[in-house]
Structure formats: C-alpha cells, structure tokens
C-alpha positions, -999 to 999 in steps of 0.1 A, spaced: 80 542 688 109 525 702 113 510 735 150 509 754 163 480 768 192 488 794 218 467 808 237 480 838 270 466 846 289 477 880 313 446 882 349 458 870 357 424 856 332 429 827 346 467 820 377 454 797 357 440 768 328 466 769 355 492 768 368 481 738 338 494 718 350 529 725 383 522 704 360 512 676 336 543 676 339 577 682 339 587 718 321 615 737 319 631 769 288 647 785 285 670 815 251 685 827 257 714 805 271 702 771 290 674 756 321 672 729 341 647 713 373 633 728 401 604 718 397 574 740 432 562 746 423 530 767 413 512 798 436 496 820 438 483 855 405 500 864 416 536 847 399 550 817 427 575 798 411 602 776 427 630 753 408 662 752 413 697 739 419 725 764 387 731 788 380 754 816 372 727 842 364 690 843 335 682 865 343 655 894 319 630 874 306 630 842 293 607 813 316 588 786 294 576 757 297 562 722 271 551 698 269 519 677 253 515 641 228 487 656 205 511 679 231 509 707 245 536 728 274 525 755 275 551 788 298 549 816 300 570 847 335 584 852 349 602 879 379 626 874 413 615 887 439 639 874 455 653 841 488 644 825 507 660 801 497 663 766 462 669 775 457 631 788 429 631 812 427 596 838 393 589 851 379 558 871 347 540 856 321 533 883 292 520 859 287 511 826 252 510 808 246 497 774 212 513 761 195 494 730 168 509 710 140 483 700 121 491 672 84 488 678 67 505 648 47 480 624 67 473 591 54 457 560 70 435 532 57 448 498 82 433 475 84 393 467 108 375 447 115 402 422 75 411 419 56 437 438 27 424 460 6 452 451 -9 465 420 17 489 409 55 490 418 68 510 444 102 519 440 129 553 444 142 569 417 158 608 411 184 595 437 212 619 453 236 612 478 264 633 497 288 607 479 274 614 442 278 650 452 312 646 463 318 623 427 302 651 409 325 680 424 360 658 418 348 654 378 341 693 379 371 703 399 380 732 376 343 747 372 340 747 408 372 765 413 361 792 387 327 793 405 342 800 438 365 825 425 335 844 412 317 842 443 345 856 464 349 885 441 311 893 447 316 891 483 345 916 479 361 930 508 331 929 531 349 903 554 385 900 562 386 863 555 366 841 535 368 805 527 345 786 504 349 744 509 331 714 496 333 680 505 356 667 477 384 687 494 389 661 525 381 661 561 370 693 574 356 696 612 329 723 601 313 699 574 312 672 604 290 696 623 269 703 593 264 669 590 247 667 622 228 699 626 227 725 595 222 755 616 251 782 607 279 786 633 277 821 644 307 832 667 301 871 670 333 874 693 358 850 703 367 870 729 332 872 746 325 833 743 329 822 776 303 849 787 276 827 774 257 803 790 230 776 787 220 763 751 250 781 738 274 757 758 271 731 732 281 754 702 309 774 727 327 739 734 324 724 699 339 755 683 367 757 710 374 722 710 370 706 677 366 733 653 389 764 664 416 736 678 417 721 643 420 751 622 455 763 621 448 796 599 430 808 627 457 798 655 481 810 635 461 846 633 445 851 664 432 889 655 400 872 641 377 872 665 345 862 650 330 837 624 301 831 604 300 795 585 270 785 566 264 751 548 259 746 513 226 726 507 216 707 478 176 715 472 179 727 507 183 692 522 220 677 518 248 695 530 280 694 508 297 725 516 301 758 534 310 796 532 328 805 561 337 843 569 360 858 600 366 893 612 391 909 632 359 928 647 327 915 662 300 900 636 264 911 636 230 894 627 226 913 594 264 897 585 249 863 591 216 870 570 242 882 542 261 851 545 231 827 544 220 843 514 249 840 497 253 802 504 218 799 485 230 819 456 261 795 453 240 765 452 215 782 425 248 787 405 259 752 410 226 740 399 223 759 368 257 749 358 242 713 357 272 700 384 248 674 400 231 644 378 205 626 400 204 588 395 176 577 374 180 543 385 145 526 399 149 505 431 121 490 443 111 490 482 113 455 499 94 470 532 82 502 546 71 512 580 62 550 591 95 556 597 113 543 571 118 520 539 141 491 533 153 493 494 167 462 475 188 456 449 208 428 432 236 448 413 267 457 435 271 490 413 245 503 434 266 503 464 279 534 453 247 553 462 249 541 500 272 542 530 258 536 564 250 572 584 253 587 549 223 609 536 198 597 506 173 623 488 151 608 469 113 605 452 94 577 463 70 567 435 39 552 449 5 539 431 -22 562 412 11 584 400 16 596 436 51 605 450 69 616 481 99 638 483 121 624 508 156 628 528 166 597 547 200 586 566 215 553 556 209 529 589 221 496 579 235 474 545 224 438 549 223 409 527 194 389 517 203 354 511 233 351 483 218 376 452 205 406 466 211 435 492 188 455 516 194 492 524 178 504 554 167 541 554 154 562 581 132 590 572 151 624 583 125 651 564 94 648 545 71 679 535 36 680 542 21 670 508 46 641 504 39 628 541 0 629 533 9 604 503 33 585 521 8 580 551 -24 572 526 -2 541 511 7 531 545 -29 529 558 -38 511 520 -13 482 526 -29 478 565 -3 498 584 -17 517 615 -1 553 614 -13 566 646 
C-alpha cells in the first residue's frame, strides 16, 4: 500500500520555481469529464500560457498537472482568462499541490556482496524489452517490410485505408496511446463523435486532440470518417506496433473483431520468423516486495535492456525450480556504490500461477503478502 503526502502552495511567490517542473515533463489538462495532453509554454507575472489543440469549450476552472519519475504529481488549479492567436490559452493559477506517493510495502534484500542470501539464486532471464524489440526490427527491416506487404495483401480491399506500423519507424501518437493502454482505438463515425458522453470522452478528446491532429494523411483526406487501430503485442504483453484501418463509411463491431484477429496473426508470423531474440543473460535480484523487484548488475552493456518507464517482460527464476512470468515497468535506475547499478521494476502484470509462486517465495523470506 502507498500513502500520499500532499503539500499545498497558495503564495504566488513560490509558483515560478514549481512551474519550472512543467517545462521538463509532459503536461496535462484535467476537467470533470476528461483529460488531454497540452504544451506548457511558460509562467510569467502570475499567468500560465498553454498551447492546446482545438477543443469545443474550456471550463472556467480546471486542473493542470504533470508527473515526475520520483512518484510525484504536481497539480495546479487554473482559471481560464482568454485565448490568444495560435491556440495559446492564458490561465491564472490559484493553488498548487505536490502529491508524493510514499511506498509502505515491505521490501526484502536478498542479494549480498555478489552472493545470494538464500539457498538458491533468484534471478531474471529470458528478458525482452520494447528497446530489444525495436533493435530486432531495425536489424530485420527487409523481412519486416515483406511481412507487412503479405498481411496487407491478405486484408485486400476490405478497408479503404490500411497502415501497419512498428516502433522502429519513428514517433507516433497512436503508439504513445498503446503504451499507456492496449485497448483498441475504435472510432465508429468521426462525424458523430461529439454525440458520445461519459467514459468515451477520454477517447474522443485524445483522438481528436492528439491522434487526428497529428495525422497529416487523415487531415488531407477528410472523407475518412472511421478508424480502428489495434496494437500488435509481444506475447500479448508488450505493444510494439499496430494495425490501423480507416473507412469512408462507419465501421462496426464485426470490423473490430476482424482487425484484432489480423494483429494476432501478424504477431504469430513475426514469432515464426524468429525476429525477436530474448536475452538469456541471468541478472540477480537485489531486493523484492509484493509490488516489484530490484535487479542488480555491474556490466554497463546491460543498460540497453533498461530505460525509465519502459516495459520489460521476463522469467523470474525462484528456488525449487519454480519461475514466474512477469511484465514490469522500469521505475528507476540508480548506482550502488561505484561498481554496480540497481534497476527498480514495478510489476504491471503477472498470471495466476506465477503469482502463486511469487507469493510463496515472498512468504519464505518473511514478507507478509496480506
């Protein structure tokens, strides 16, 4: 469990330094119904300037926030003043809160001076990260291109526009979305998107403000009124690409089901072609808790596996020949003395049997899992 420490600031003399954090991290606007990414331009003379894509309306008061790697969220209540040319919006901040999540779960160190403190070593292996996937795709560009052409020919003329994307091809707004949430993007009819309310608001705002606005092809051809984009997932875990289809007429649930099957089929083809090579390196576990593990290594070549906020899928090898398949997020990278490095990994997903083995091990080293 995590506790939260909240610091509140209302003295505007302290705002300048705090708002500097918004220039170094992604900023977001949050209203009662939804939230979306914005560009924080700056703070001066008590005024916050933000660049936003076109939106229907701005409420009188909303939240501006950003997240920092060290479990901190900075939020400011801002009041709308006016809109300037070039989509620049002016707000007056009235309050800032810094919320720090404090980890309270029990953590046990199980690796001492290069020797494990338990009878059998605990380590991770069969490692795959989104960066290893990207490297493998770059190495096999020709093969990947041929596979894309084969899949596109199988899809044929079922849709008016087809795009298959992989992470080695550069930045992409849809890919950013799938790293946060692997649920498909399903826009039945762009012309009726404003009729949707409630939970669909987040999808609507994100699609209009970030995805559609950044897609020059769709803006050039406004006759495309619907879209389905489905992520391509390594072992149903790590997103590393997507299949996107667009139509000049509305799309239905049957189309969504068909594109999902295509994405699974494409992943199977890539696996059969041995495009991805899991690392067989064995990295010892430094410490462990219910929510995650710390990995330790001395050789700098292992840095290629890890980057803060990246995904990592691995087998955790436990005593008695047991292992757990785990998907984690790299939370932090820190030195241990002058000769080693520790990688903090937060568990994102673990299957039922793996969780049983994991919990049994935690109890064996004296960690209360309840």
